[in-house]
N, C-alpha and C positions, 0 to 999 in steps of 0.2 A: 161647328160650334166651338169657340175659343176657350180656354180654362186659365186658371193663374198658377199652373204648375210650372216650376223652373227646372226640366228635367235634366239630370246628369248628361253631359256631352259623351261620358264614356258608356252610357247604356247600350245593349244589355249589359250588367255588371257580370251576369252568371248564365250560362246556357248549359243545356244537357251535356255537351261534350265537355264541359270543364270538370265533371266530377266521374269517378268510376262508379260502376254498378255495384250493387251489394253481393252479388253472385255471378259467376260466369255464365249461368242458364239465362240473366236477365239483362235487358238493356234500359237506360233511362229514356223514358220519353219525353218528360217535363219537369221542370223546376217551377214551383208554384209558392206564393203568398208566404212569405217568412215573417215568423215572429222576431221581435228585435230587442236586444237589451246590451247592456254593457257589463263587463266583467273584466278583472285581472287587465285594467287599463287598454280593454281593447273593445271594439264594436263586433258584437255576435249576431249573426242570423242563424235561425233555425228553420232551415228550408224544407218544405214539403217535397220529396223525391218521388216521382211516380214511374213505376217500372213495369215492364211489359216483356213478353218473348216475341221475338221476330216471326213477324206473320208469314204465311204463303198462301198461294192463291187458292181460293176454295174452301178455306178453312179459317175460322176465329180461334184464336188461343187467348185465355185470361189466366191470371195467376190468382189464387186464394191461398191462405194459411189453413191447414187441416187441424185436426183436434190434437195432433202431436207437435204443433207449433212449427211444422215444415212446410215450405212453399211447395203447392201442388199446381200442376199447370193442367187445366181442363180445355179440352179440344172439342169443337163443334163444327160440322161441316155448314157453309153459309147457305145451303139450300135445305137445311133442316126447318120443317114447318113450323116448329115449335120454337124457333129463334126469331127474336125481334132485335135488330142491329141498325137502327137508323140515328144512333146517337154516337157520336165518337167517344162519349164518357161513360155511358150505361148501357148495358143490353139486358134483354129479358130471355129467358129460357124457362120454358115449361111453367110460366107464370111467376117466376122468381127472378128479382132484380140482381144483376152482378156489375161490378166495376170492370172496365176495361184493362184498368192498370192497378197496381197493388202500390199503396203509398207507406212510405216511413220518413222520420224525420232527422235530418241532417243538420250538424252544427258546422258552421265555417265562421272565421274570425277576420278581422282587418284592422290595421293600424292607422289607415287614413280613411275609412269609411267607403272606399272605392274599390278596392284591390283585396278580394276576398282569398282565403285559402283554408283547407283542412288540417286542423293541428294534428300532433303526432298521434295523441291517444285517441282511443275508440270514440267515434262521434256520431253514432246512429242510435235513435230511438226505435225500435221495432214495436208492431202490436202485439199485445198480449193476451191471451186466453179468447174464448169464444166470441166476446162482444167486440173484438177487434180483429176478425179473421179476414176482413177485406181491407184492413190497413188503418193507419191514423194520418190524419190530415189537419192541415192549416192551423198551427199551433199559435197561440198568442200568450205571451208573457207578461206576468204583472209581479213586480217586487213588493212586497210590504215586509217592514222591518229588514230583518237578513235573509228572509225566504223569498225564493222564485217560485211563483205559482204558475203551473203550464196547463193551460186548458186547450184542448184539440178535439177534433172531430173523430169519434170513433165508429167505425163502420163494420157490420156484419149482416149476416142472413136476418138477424132479430131486428135491424133497422138502424138508424143514424142517431146517436148521441154524443153527449159530451164527457170526455174522459179528463181525469187530473191527476197529474204528477208533481211532485214538489222535490226541490232541491235547495241547498245551499252553497254546494260547491261545484256543480255541473259535472260531477263524476259519480255521485251516490244519488239515487231517485227513489222516491217512495211513492207507490201507486195508491192513489185514493179511490180508485174504481170509477164507475160512472155516475156523475153528479146529477145530469139532467138526463132522463131517458128519452128514447125516441118517441116522435120525430124531433131532434133539436140540434142546434149547431149555433157556431157564431158567437161563441161564449167570451166574454171580456170582463175580467175582474178589476174592479177600481183599485187603484194603488193606494189607497188611503181609507181607512174605516171612517164611517160617518155615524155619529151619535153611538160609537161602539160597535157597530155592526159591518161586516162585509157587504159589500154591494156588487151586483154583476149584470151586465147586458146579456141576454139570450135571445134565442129565435126558434121557439116553437113553430111547427108549421102544420096547417089543415088544407089538404086539397077540397074539402067541401065546404064546410062554412067556417069564415074566418080567411086567414091567408097567411103569407110569410111576413111576420111584422116583428119589430123589436119590443121585447118585454124586459123587465127591470124585476129583480129579485134580492133579497138580502138573506144574511146567514150568520149565525153567532160564531161559527168557527171555520169558515171557508169551504165546508164539506157539505154540511147539510143546509139545503136551500128551501126558502118558502117565502110567503108573502108575493106571489107573483102577481106583476101588474102591467098590463098593456101599456105601452109607451109610445111608439112610432109606427106608422102604418104606410101603406102604399098610397100614392096619389094618382088617380085617374087622368090619363093625358100627358103625363109629365115623365120623366126620365127615369123616375123610379115607380112606375106602374105595377109592375109584377112581383118583386121583392125587394125587401131591405134587410141588411143585417150590419152588426156593429163591426167595426175595424178593431184597433187596438184598444187599451185602456183609455178612459177619458182622461182629457187634459184639465188640469185645474186652473183656472184663471180667475181674476177679480170679478169676472161677469158670471161666472158660474162654471160648470162641467161642460167643456167642449168634447164632442165625439165626433171624429171621422168616421162616416159609414159608407157603405157601397149600396148601390140601388141599380136594378134592373128592368128593363122594359119586356114587352112581349116576343121581341125579337132576340131575346138573351144577350142584349148589349150592356155591358156593365161600366158606370161610372162612380165618380166619389163624390159625396156631398157632407153636410156638416149639419148638426143640431146643438142646441144650448141647454142644459139642463140647470136647476135651481141649486145653488151651492150646498143649502143645508137640506133640501129634499128634491133629490134627484127623479123623483116621480113626477115632477111639474117640468114639462118641456117649455122653454120660454121662446125660443126662436128656431127657425130652420132655414136652410138655403133654398130658393126656388130654383135656381139654376146649379148645375154640378160645378165643383171647384176642380175637377178633373175629368177630361173626357179621353176616350181612345183616338188619338191622331196620327201617332208614329207608326211607321211599318211594323216594328217589333210588338205595337199594341193591338194592330189591326189584322194581323196573319201571323198564326202559329197554330197550336194544337187545337184551341178553340178561339177564335178571333173575336176581336172587338171586345177586349175586356182589360180593365184596370182593377185591381182588386188587392186591398192592404190589410194586414194583420198585425203592423207594428211600425214603430216610428220612435225618433228620437226628439225631445226637446231641449234646445239651448237658448235661453231668453225667448225673443220673438222667432228664432228660426226653429221651424218643425221640417224635419227631415223624415219623408216618408219612403219605406222601401215596399215595394209592391209587386205582385206577380202580374205580368203582361201577356195576354193572349194564351192564358195557361200553358205557358211554355219557358219564360224567361223570367229572371229577377232583375229589377230596375230600382233606381233610386230618383228622387225629386225633391226640390227644397219649396216651402211655402213661407209666407209670413203669417203668423198668428192673428196679427192685428188686420191683415186683409181678408183671412177668412171670416174674422169676426164683422169685418164691414159688409160681407155679403150676406149675413143672417138677415132674415125678414121676421119681425117680432110678431107679424098676423099670421105666418105659416106655421103651422103646427102639424 
């Protein structure tokens, strides 16, 4: 299946070998799904860095953050009858789920949007407290007035929820705690208030009744959220039949709020699509793409830590030019250009 993405010829822009691990005991397994923003006349990515420890035959190791805030390595024999390890990303031991990697967020910057490097000052955001003991992931950045809102997935033995930190200078951060409790993720805050309220897309999940759908919520202050409404669901038989989730903050256009989202099928193959919300009432979905606007086709998208994946948390808008930075195969950071007008032309006003 073809798509309308114009991939950077320099892809992948970042690979695990391009960054240093947070400690000598860990190694970087993959780089994933960066948030994107501009600051100090540079383009910045806030990249999810997934780390683990070198494995040895017959044993599985995985890192967690203990109650003292220190990384602890858990070791389990592969022949342990209480171990279920058939997924590269998640294992189950004695009925509890653990991640095979521990993620934190790392800032990198660029003068041209292609070549990224780490600045000299401290650039890592780590999990804090018991609700982030398995790490923090997939940050989305929204700027409202002079404040940057960082929403991210917080993972612990208590579940997967949405954390929030804010900053104005990218050196000092204020933690607002967990704003959406488990099970929830894929939270993107609109970069403009509507009728005096903050709005956000998020994804509560239910494995029994319902599914992995995109919801809408509003807030008086960006911290306390309510008025939750179902917005966009999965579609049987299509590329987004198993789960859908928001990408970055919606893009304001003359026709409405344009959201780039990810969808996956039952084979866990991830593509990108788009939908359009009413400019005055984002709870009204006006249109949606039937076919994806981006499909894994390149080797670096098809093969990696977890293959057949394109997944975005961040973009830049410059007139009609949309630059999407995305995670490929759960291992590499890449870039692609799109025309917003071309995306709009793919919308089907009968497809909701």
